[in-house]
N, C-alpha and C positions, 0 to 999 in steps of 0.2 A: 382398601384392605384394612387400614387402620380403623376406620369407622366401624366396619363390620366386626372386627375382632374385639373392640372395646367392651361390649357387653360380656363377652366371655372372660376377659381379664378382670373386669369388675366383679363378676361372679366368683372368681377365685379368691379375691380379697374379702368378699362378703362371707364366704364359707367360714372364715376365721371367727366370725361372730357366733357360730354354733358351738365353738369349743374353746372358750377362753381358758388360759392356763397360767402357771406361775413358776418362776425360777427364783429360788431364794438362797441367800447365804446365811440364813438364820441357823443358830445352833440347833442340831437335830439329833435325837437319840432314840433307838428302839426301846420299847417297854415290854416286859414279859407279863402276860395276863393269864388267868386261869382258863383252860380250854372251855369250861362251861359258862364263862362270862358272856352274857347277852346284852345287846344294845337295841333299844327302841328309838329309831332315828326319826325325828320330826323337825322341820324347820320352824323355829320360833322367831317371830318378828316383833320389833319394838317400834312403836310410833315415834316419828321424828328422829330415828337413828340414822346416821349417815355413815356409810362405809366407803373408804377411799382405797382404791387399788391402783398399783402401778402395773401397767401392761406393756409387754414387748412382744414382737412377732417377727420371725425371720422366715421369708418365703422365697422359693426358687420356682420360677415358671418358665417352661419352654414350649414353644409351638413349632412343630416339625411338619414337613411335607410327607408324602407317601414313601419317600426314600429315607426318611429318618433324619433329614437335614434341617437344621433350625432355620426358620424363615423370619425370625425377629432380627431387626437391623443390627443389633450388637450381640446376637447369640442369646443364650439363656438369661433371663432377667432375675436378678437377685434384689430383693426388697427387704429393708429393715424398717420397722415401725415401732414407735413408742407413744404412749398416751397415758393420761390419768383418767380413771373411771370412777365416778361418784355415784353411789346407789343410796338414795334417800327414801326411807319408808314413810309414806305420807298418810297411810291409813291401815289399821289392822281390824279385821272383821271377826265376829264371834266364832266362826268355824276355824279360825287360825290362819286363814289366807290373808294376803296383804296387797296393797298397791305400792309399787316402788317406781320412782322416777330415776332414770339412768341417764347421766350426762357424761359425754366423753369430751375432754378438753386437752389442750397442749399437744395435739397430735403432730408428730414429726415423722417424715418418711425419707429414706435414702434409697434411691433406685440405681443400681449399677454404679454406686459411688457418688452419685449426684443427688443433692438434696432437692426434694420436690415439694411444691406447695400442697398442703393437705388440710383442707377446711374441716372444721369440726363437724361430725355427723349430727343429725337432728337429735333432739332430746326424745328419749323413748320412755313410754309408760308400760310397766309390766304388772299384770294381775297374776300373782304367784300363789300356789297352794302349798300345803305343808309337806308335800312330797317332792318339791323342786320343779314342778311343771309350771310353765308360764304362758300367758297369752299377751302378745305385745301389740302396741299401737304406736304410731309416730314415724315408723320407717317409710311410710308412704309420702312423707314430707321431704325425703332426700331428693335433691335436685342434681345429683351427679349425672353426667351424660350416660344414657343407657339404663339408669336405675328405674325409671318409671316403667319402662318396658319389662325389666326383670321382675318388678313387683307384681305385674299381671300374671307372670308364670309361676312365681314362687309362692311359698306358704309360710313366709317369715313370721307371721303373727303367732304361729304355734311353734314354740321352741323350748328347749330346756332353759333353766336359768343358768347363771354363770357359776354353777356349783354342781354337786352330784345329784342325780336322780335317786331318791331314797326308796328303800324297801317298805312294804306295807305290813310286814311281820317282823318280830324281833330277829336279829341276826347275831352270830358270833364269828370270831376270826376264822376265815376259811370258807364261810358261807357265800353263795352266789345268789343273784336275783336278776330278773329282767324287767324292763319297763317298755311297753309298746306305746309309741307316741306318733302323732302325725308328722310326716317328713317335712322339714322346713323347705326342701327343694322341689317337692313334687306333691301336688294337691291330691293325687289319686292313690297314694300308697301310704302305709304306715312304716315306722322305723323301729327296730328292736335294739334296745340299748342293754348290753350285758355288763353287769357290775359284780365286783367281788370285794369283800372286806379282807384286806391283806394283813392288817396288823394295827398296832398302836404305837405311836411315836410322839415324843415331846419335841416341841418347837419353841425355843425361848421360854422354857418352863411350862408351856401349855400342853396338856395332853390332847392329842388329836388322833382321829381314826384315819388310817391310810386306805383309800378306796381306789380300785382300778375301774375304769369305765371305757367301753369301746363300742363302736358301731361302724357299719358300712352302709353308706347312703347311695342307693342307685339314682341315676339321672337319666331321663328320657324326655327331651324337650324338642318342640318344633315351633319355628317362628316364621310366620308369613309376612307379607308386605304391610298388613294392617295390624299385626300383633300376633299373639299366640294362636296356634291353630291345631286342630286334631286331624287335619287332612294332609297326609304325606305328599300328595301330588302337588299341592299348592305351597308347601313349605319352602321358604328361601334358605332356611338354615335348620339343620337338625343337629342335636348334640346328645350323645349317648356315652355312658360311662359310670363311674362310681367314685365316691370320696370315702376314705377311711380315716377315722380318728381314734387314737389310743391315749387315754389320759390317766395320770396318777394324781389324785386329789387328797387333800388333808383338811378335814372338817372337825369342828368342836363337837364332841358327843352330846353336849347339853342342848345345843340349838341348831346344829348342822351348819354353822357359819363357816364359809370357805376361808381358810387361812392361806393356802397356796395350792396351785395346780400346775402340772407340767403336761403338755399335750404335744404329741407328734401326729402329723397328718400327712396324707398323700392322696393323690387323685390322678386318674387317667381318663381322658375323655376324647372322643372323636367328634369333630365338627365338620359337617359336610355342607358346603355352600352350593347346593345343587341348582338353584335358580338365581344366583347372584347377578345383579345388573351389570357388573363389571366383568366382561368376558376374560380379562387377563388376571383376575384375582385367583389365588389358589382355591381349588374346589374341595380338597380333602385334607384336613389338618388334624393333627393329634396334639392335644394339650396335656402336659404332665406337670403336676405341682407336688412339691414336697415342702415341709416346713415344720417349725415348732413355735408354739404360742405359750407365753408365760404371763402369769398374773399373780400378784403378791399383795396381800392386805397390809397397808401401811398405817391406817388410822381408823378407829371406830369412835364415834362421838354422838352425843345428843345435841341437836341443833334447834334453833328457834325458827319455826316455819315463816316464810314470807307471805305476802298477801295472796299469791297464787298457790300457796300450799307447798312449794318446793323448798 
């Protein structure tokens, strides 16, 4: 049962990568602006610039049987994680897009009060455009148990960046917009991200735009003995459900740089082990997750590139 459940639990932790956020104690104050004030938002990248973020994540995961009783050994699993995330812009193209190298270090994880070993994830390369959309590579090098199988099912190479998805037309406070992007969790569908410019606030003397961003991401996966399958009859495991994320982000109006973001997320999935080799394993399980993810810019600097460009 532990082996079969691990990909699902890994999946829950990986979902956090789609919605990084931030909790900050920085001095913050609302700013009054003219109702007609408009903002043309574009991400502006600088070659050799390195941004350092502090990230923390609190997640609660429970797996229950058909009767709603938790089947985890110690009941619902509470996990707290912290890490440093370094984003280094290695190239800026004439159209304003850029190549960024993202490295996560110093990862610490506490699960149900017990500190767990948490190896650093692989270095990721992002090709990002001026509207905040990215194509990622490098996650296929993750050797965590179950992750290679998950990568065959997922679409992690198409993801938002760790900031807001931007509108393609000028906006003013109160305006809304949508972005349609490939779903990171399902290669067959697109995902609609709903955004709104809520207002203007100063954080430590910097004027930032406060933006809400939300999405609901459906999931429908089938796994056979040899990997992902589209045949329900041969599937050993099916998982259906959805993940919802609601974020409040603060970006600089001049270059759309993320200063901080606060994200709340929840998910409900049903996992059916209809052809499991272990006859005594639970056949029908419900996975519920809730959590908040926090990310806070701590340093921005121009660095000297190394021989490999990072």
